N, C-alpha and C positions, 0 to 999 in steps of 0.2 A: 744688240742694243735694245733696251726696253722702250716700248712705245708709251707716250704719255698723252692723256686725253683730258680735256676740260669739258664737262657736261653741265650746261646751265639748267636751272629748274629741276635739280636732281634730288630734291628732298623727299619726293614722293612720286607716285604715279609712273608715267612713261619715263621721266628722267631717271628715277631710281632704278627702273628695270634696265635702262640703257647703261647706267653706271655699273650695275652688276654684270651685265653681259660683257662689257669691255674688260672689267677686272678679271672675269672668269677666263677671258682670252689672253690674259697676261699683261694687260695695260696697267700702268699707274694712272689713277683717276683722281682728278680734282672735282669734288662734289660741290656744286654751287647751289645756294639758296638765296632768294631775294631778301628774306628777313629771318626765317626760322632756322637759326643755327643748330638748334637741338635736333630738328628733323634731319638736317644734313649730316650731323654727327652720327645719328643712328644708322643712316645709310652707310656712311664710311666704315663704321664699326662692323657692319655685316658683310663687307666686300671680301672676296677671296684675295689672299696675298697681303703684302705689307707695303708701306710707303705711300699710301693714299692721303689725300688732303681735303680739307673743307675750306671753301671760300664763300664769303657772304657779301652781298651788295645789291642795291636796287639798280637794275640794268637800264632803267629809264634815264639814268644820269650818265652822261659821257664820262665824267670824272670817276664814277663808281665802276664803269666798264673797264677803264684803264687800270684802276686799282685791283679789281678782281683778276684781270688777265695777268698783270704783272706778278701778283701774289701766287697765282697758280703756276706760272712759269718758274718762279723762284722755288716754290715748294717741290715741284716735280723735276726740276732741272731742264726745263723747256717744255714745249707743247707741240705734239705732232698732229693731233686730231682735235678739232673744235666741233662740238655738237651744240648747235643753237636750238635748244628745246624749250626754254622758259617762255611762258606766254600767259595771257589772261583772257577771260571770256566773260564779258560784262553785258548783260541784257540791256538793250536800248532800242526797242521797237519805235519806228518813226511815228506811228500813230498813238504812242502812249508815253512819250518822253518830252520833257520841256526842252526848249531851245538851249538853255544853259546846261542841262544834264546831257543833252545830245553832244554839245561841244566837248564837255568833259570826258564823255565816253570815248569819243573819237581820239581826242588828244592822248589820253592815258593808254588806250589800246595800241595806237601807232608807236608811242614812245617805247612800250615794253616789247611788243610783238615784231616791230620792224626796225626802229632806230637802234635798239639794243643789239640785235643781231648784226645790223650794218656796222656799228661801231666795233663790235668784237671781231667781225670779219676783217675789217681794216687792220686792227691790231694783230690778228693772226697772220695775215698776209705779210705785214711788215716784219713780224717776228721770223717767219719762215724765210723770207727773201734775204734777211741779213744775218741769219744764224751761220755759224762757222762751217757747218757741213753742207750748207746749201739747202734750197727749199724743196727739192724733189722728194716726193713721197708724202708731203703734207696733205691733209684732207679737211675740208670744211663741209660738214653735214648739217642740214637744217630740217627741222620737223615742221612741215606745213600742214595742210588740211584739205580734205575733199571740198570743204566749204569755199575754197577759192574758186571752185568750178560750179558747184551746184547752188551756191547762194546761201546766205545766212539771214533769213528775214527778220529775226529778232535781235541779231548781233551783226549788223552789216559792217561795222568797223573791223570785227574779227575776220570776216570773209575777205575784206579788202586787204587787211594786213597780211594774210596768208598768201593771197594772190601776188602781192608785192614781194613777199619773201621768196616765192617760187621764181619770179622774174629776176630778183637780185641774184639768186643762186645761179641761174643760167648766164647772166651777164658776167659774174665772177668766174664761171667755168671757162668762158672765152678769154677773159683777161688774164687768168692765172695759168692756163695751159702751157704757155711758153716757159713757165718756171717749173713745170712738172707737178703742179698742185691740182688736185681734184676737188671740184665742188659739186655736190649733188643733194637731193632732198627726198624726203618721204612724205606722202600725203595720206595720213590715216583718215578713216571714217570715225564713227563714234567708238570710244574706248571706255571700258569700265574702270574709271578712276574716281577719286573723291569728288573732283569737279563735276563729273557727269552723273554720279550716282543718284542725286536727288531726282533727276529726270527719269532715270531707269527705274527708280522705285515709285514713281508717281503715275499719274493717269496716262501719260504718254509713253510709258516704258514699253508696252507691247508693240506699239506702232514703231518705235525706234528700232527694236529688235527685228521687226518684220521688214525693215528696209533692206536687210541682207537676206538672200535666199538660204543662207545657213541658219537663219532664225535666231541670231545672237549678235552681240557686239564684240569687238576685239578685246583681248586681254593685253595689258601693257607689254608683256613679254613678247607678243607677236610683233608689235611695232619695233621693239628693241632688237629683235632678230634681223629685221630689215636694215636698221641703222648699223648694227654690227657688221653686216655684209658690206654695206657701202663704205664703212670706215676701215675695213680690214681686208676682206676677201675679194671684193669686186675689182675687176680690172679697171685701169684708168680710163678706159673707153666708155665707162658709165658717166663720165663727167658731163654735167649739164642735164642729167636725167632727173625727173621728178617721178618717183616710184609710187604708184597708187597701192595702198594697203587698206582697202575698205570692204573686203569680203563681198565684192561684186555688188555693193549697195549703190554705187554710182559708176557708170561706165562712160567713157569718152573716147 
């Protein structure tokens, strides 16, 4: 039986690399984008194999979460793996942001980075528990961040949202284990994506690369390889694990 996966935020960067890795392993993949359907379609068109789908929706909306999930399940004939990857990174330093902008940054970041994954995880668990062949074998994988541990001084809501995502993953691992469902996460460091490239190409670029003893930042495919392992090859005993993938740039 073919495995089906929904990957959020898969129109570019880490999400696109995850979609490709899963498709290359034989999965049917629903490529999600928040707004850019064209980007998601380009990713879908480049995936190995046939039968993949594109789903579009702003995951800060509970209604959109349900629509995206239901559409993906319908297009793929069910979902076995959910990858919560979509997220935003909005600068809001406490000493340089107005009170109104501070509230807006926290609200928007938590809606996308935490509430979206929380709602999709509920939908995924409900889908698995009530599917005809039973829930066992389902996997919920979330992309967190080392920022959950080391702090994000200019984007504190981002760091807080990822810490909460890690905690949610571990809570779900305990709650869903009796159903045979695995929940795990990966915590990358800095990754060479469009979102991070302005920093890498700017005055702080060398300092960011120097955070790792390898003298570089991660490629999206390196994070995707960890997600692929968690979603497919890893034993269920990894459930509850948050895998650091930061090139030894932050050790705990």
